[in-house]
C-alpha positions, 0 to 999 in steps of 0.5 A: 705361136703367135697371134698378130692383130692389126687393127686399122681404120676400116679393117682388123686384119690377122695373122699367125706367125710360128717358127717365122711363117706368116699365115694371114687370115679372113680381114674383118672390116670394122663393121662388121667387128663383134664377138661372135666374128672374133670366134669363128676367125681365132676358135679353129686356131692352135693356142697361142701363147701369145696376142700382138696388137698393133691398133690405131682405132675405137678403146672399145673396140681393142677391148672386146678383141682382147676380151675375146682373146682370153675368153679363147684362151685362158693364159695368153700373154698379151702385148701391144705395139706402140711407136718408139723413138729408136728401134729395129734399126730405126730413128722415129722423125717425129718429136712426141715418138710415139704421135707416129702411127703404129700402124706406120712404125710398123710399115717401116720395120718390115720396109727396112726389114725386108727391102732396100734403104732409101726407100718411100712407104706409101700406105694406101689405105683411109688415109694416104700416109707417105715416109721417106727412109734414108740409107741408115734406117732415119725417117725423114718425115712424111704426109697424112691426106684422105684416101680415096674412098674418105675423098670420095665421101667428103664430097658427098656429105659436103654437098648437095648434088656429088653421090658417093660411087665405088666402080671403077672408070677410066682415068681421063678427064671424063664425061660423068660425075661419078668419073670426074671423081674416080678419075680426080681421087685417084689423080690426087693420091698419084700426085702425090705420092709423086709429088714426094718421089720427084725431090727423093727420086733415089728411094724405093717405093712400097705400097700398102693397104686396099687401095696399093694397086689400084694407086700403083698401077697408075704410078709413073714408076714401078713399084713393089706392092705388099699387102702385109706390109704391116702384118709383117712388121708387127712380127718383127716387132711381135719376136722382140717382145719376147726377147 
């Protein structure tokens, strides 16, 4: 069995994989990430042979995860996955391939493996990332914007009068400030995606991340929502790491 860990900007997501069966565990907010929380999640597990990590967050969090794993399973093999110039049927478009966020790379791996291509892969998390791959697996580049919560927090932090709210409202011209911010930020995300799709109308659209279902429900085109896309890509990379 392998333990897969996706360390994002907001949450730590994890899963185990054994005989190609992926079983996801309870995510942990980065604000709740500590030794005791990880021990509570992982102590009941059957001893894994390998810990495979994708990390875009702070180094101290990565060090904590590895330390807890070693304290639980002294002989565990730890592998940190990074983006590559080529691999898994993909060619990375970045001039410095390692600079492509590993979560984006893994999402593209999963999209290439499990879905039809060409594809547009959108991660709707702390940041919204949009990446395109063609029918031959060539990454065509991507775009990055602030995610919904980050847009709202930026307005709240950058002004004296605009509040932060997580409340859901109808997507329409609003009669309150909170509702106006909700609609404005959501439409900004939708507009970004649909502007890309206006130039790439023949692609399969796959959304992942915490706001994927919300954003997908308002798109004018049908999209697949796969909340575990990055972990599924990490499972493929984990399998390769034992070759």
